[in-house]
Structures are given as C-alpha cells and as structure tokens.
C-alpha positions in Angstrom: -12.3 9.2 3.1 -13.4 12.3 5.1 -12.4 10.9 8.5 -13.9 12.4 11.6 -12.1 13.4 14.8 -13.3 10.1 16.4 -12.4 7.7 13.5 -9.7 5.2 14.2 -7.2 4.3 11.5 -4.8 1.5 10.8 -1.8 2.3 8.5 -0.3 -0.9 7.3 3.2 -0.7 5.9 4.9 2.2 7.6 8.7 2.8 7.4 11.0 2.9 10.4 13.5 4.9 8.4 12.2 7.8 6.2 13.9 8.2 2.9 11.6 10.8 1.3 8.9 13.3 2.3 6.3 10.8 1.1 7.4 8.1 3.7 4.9 7.9 6.6 2.8 10.7 4.9 -0.3 10.0 7.0 1.6 10.2 10.3 3.3 13.5 9.3 0.1 15.2 8.3 -3.0 13.7 10.0 -4.6 16.0 12.6 -5.4 13.2 15.1 -2.3 11.1 15.4 -3.5 9.4 18.6 -6.2 7.7 16.5 -3.6 5.9 14.3 -2.3 2.4 14.8 0.8 1.9 12.6 1.9 -1.5 11.5 5.2 -2.6 10.1 7.0 -6.0 9.7 10.3 -4.4 10.7 11.8 -2.6 13.6 9.9 0.5 14.9 12.7 2.1 17.0 13.0 5.3 14.9 9.3 5.5 14.1 8.2 5.4 17.8 10.6 8.1 18.7 9.5 10.3 15.8 5.8 9.7 16.4 5.2 9.1 20.1 1.4 9.8 20.0 0.9 7.0 17.5 0.3 3.4 18.5 2.8 1.2 16.6 3.2 -2.6 16.4 5.1 -5.2 14.5 2.7 -7.5 12.5 2.2 -9.0 9.1 -0.3 -7.1 7.0 -1.4 -10.5 5.5 -2.6 -11.6 9.0 -3.5 -8.6 11.2 -4.0 -9.3 14.9 -7.4 -7.4 15.1 -11.0 -8.4 15.0 -13.3 -7.7 12.1 -14.1 -4.0 11.7 -11.9 -3.0 14.6 -11.0 0.2 12.9 -13.0 2.8 11.0 -10.5 3.2 8.2 -7.6 1.0 6.9 -4.9 2.9 5.0 -1.9 1.6 3.0 0.3 3.8 0.8 2.3 2.0 -1.9 2.8 -1.2 0.1 0.8 -3.9 -1.7 3.4 -4.2 -4.5 6.0 -5.2 -1.7 4.1 -7.9 0.1 4.8 -10.7 -2.3 3.2 -12.4 -5.3 -0.5 -12.7 -6.2 -1.6 -14.8 -3.2 0.2 -12.6 -0.7 -1.3 -9.5 -2.3 -4.8 -10.9 -2.1 -4.3 -11.9 1.6 -3.1 -8.3 2.2 -6.1 -6.8 0.6 -8.5 -9.1 2.3 -7.0 -8.1 5.7 -7.3 -4.4 5.0 -10.9 -4.9 4.1 -11.7 -7.2 7.1 -10.4 -4.9 9.8 -12.1 -1.7 8.8 -15.4 -0.4 7.4 -13.7 1.9 4.9 -10.4 1.7 3.2 -7.7 3.6 1.2 -4.9 2.0 -0.8 -2.4 3.2 -3.4 0.0 1.4 -5.7 2.0 2.3 -8.8 0.8 1.4 -12.2 2.8 -1.5 -13.7 2.5 0.0 -17.1 3.6 3.6 -16.4 6.6 4.2 -18.7 9.0 4.8 -15.8 9.3 2.2 -13.0 8.8 4.5 -10.0 11.1 2.7 -7.5 14.2 2.3 -9.7 13.4 5.2 -12.0 14.3 3.1 -15.1 12.2 3.8 -18.2 10.3 1.1 -20.2 12.4 -2.0 -19.4 10.1 -3.2 -16.6 7.4 -3.4 -19.3 9.5 -4.9 -22.1 11.4 -7.5 -20.0 10.2 -10.4 -18.0 10.5 -9.9 -14.2 13.5 -12.2 -14.1 15.4 -10.3 -16.8 14.4 -7.0 -15.3 15.7 -8.2 -11.9 19.0 -9.3 -13.6 19.3 -5.8 -15.1 18.7 -4.2 -11.7 21.4 -6.2 -10.1 23.8 -5.5 -12.9 23.4 -1.7 -12.6 23.6 -1.6 -8.8 19.9 -1.5 -8.0 19.6 -5.0 -6.8 17.7 -3.7 -3.8 14.7 -3.4 -6.1 14.9 -7.0 -7.5 13.5 -10.3 -6.4 10.6 -10.2 -3.9 11.0 -6.4 -3.4 8.2 -5.6 -5.8 5.4 -7.2 -7.8 3.8 -4.3 -9.7 0.1 -4.4 -10.6 -1.8 -3.2 -13.7 -5.3 -1.9 -13.5 -6.8 -5.2 -14.6 -4.6 -7.2 -12.1 -5.6 -4.8 -9.2 -9.3 -5.1 -10.2 -9.0 -8.9 -10.2 -7.3 -8.9 -6.8 -10.1 -6.8 -5.4 -12.7 -9.2 -6.7 -10.8 -12.2 -5.4 -10.4 -10.6 -2.0 -14.1 -10.0 -2.0 -13.8 -6.3 -1.6 -17.1 -4.6 -2.4 -18.2 -1.0 -3.0 -14.8 0.1 -4.2 -13.6 2.6 -6.7 -10.2 2.6 -8.5 -9.0 6.1 -9.2 -6.2 6.6 -11.8 -3.8 9.3 -10.7 -2.3 10.7 -13.9 1.0 12.3 -14.9 1.2 13.8 -18.4 -2.1 12.0 -19.2 -0.8 8.5 -18.2 -2.0 6.6 -15.2 1.0 6.7 -12.8 -0.6 5.3 -9.7 -3.9 3.8 -8.6 -5.8 4.8 -5.5 -8.5 2.4 -4.3 -11.2 3.5 -1.9 -14.0 1.4 -0.5 -16.8 1.7 2.0 -18.4 -1.6 3.1 -21.7 0.0 4.1 -22.2 2.3 1.2 -25.1 1.5 -1.2 -23.9 -0.4 -4.3 -23.7 1.7 -7.5 
C-alpha cells in the first residue's frame, strides 16, 4: 500500500481484547497511529486505553458512518469471514471500497488443510458447515461455530469482489508449504486497469 505520512486509514474489525500478537497488528506497528480510525462492533474500553492516539468508534463495517472516499486507505485483517453470510460479506467489501481510494484485506483460505481458527485439520473441507459446527460444539470449540465464521475460497472471494463492484484489485495467495493459507486483496480505485 505504501502509505505516506499524511494518508488516513480506517481499520475495520479491531479487537478490544488481544489474544495474540497478530491482534490489532496495524495499531501495534504503524508509524503514524494518529492517522488511524479503528472500528469495532463491540466495546472499545481496553483498546482506547491501549492505543490513546488512535481514533476509535463502534460501528458496523457493513454500513460505515463516513462519506465516500473519506479515507485514503481501508484496512481489514481477517474480518470478512466473521461478518456473516454472502450478502453481509458483500456489503462489508462494498463499504471498505466506498470509504477509501485504496484498500487492503486479508482472509483465510477455506480450502487450506487446517482450519486456522479452530486448528482442526481437513474436517472443515470434508463436512458441511452444519456438521462441522456440530463437531466444534461437541469438542468444546463451540465458540467457532454458527455465525462466527463463513470461510471463503479464492473463487468465492473473487465473486464477492465483482459483486461488490471492486475494481483494480489483486488477490495475493500467501502460501505455507506451497499451499494457499490466506488471501490478501489490495485495490487502488484510481490505478490504470491492467
């Protein structure tokens, strides 16, 4: 994305509680935190105390309270799989695209052999979502069931991008042992089409 010192960023889907080093990664490492507006659907008590230089607000990423192109860059790290089913994911993408000229989004690959949230191998691919959810509840990982996640394949992600009318985008496959583990999507509205 090559942000400049003056670029404004919106990070949609931050965590109030941090469970890993990857949580709120942008906020931990970005050189100009005062340029970030962080958005969550949940409480921001811990987040605001931890990152006092960052503007934070509670809002729904499917309907952001900002005008078109309000920010220079929209950013969302592994959130789209948690916003709901297809329609909700498309609305989320459309909003990220609407509020900024450039964008960056990541999501795990539905077909990576290990489901990255629950760490269970293969069964998320072999079972239907309802059967996989039952298994998660049975083994004490019910937190990952139901509406918690709707994973995307490359083809599904590409279809969502088209449906959300995102243009000038690139999908990058981030590989582990040769297999696409996650996808990173970057776009630039004003870039010449390839």
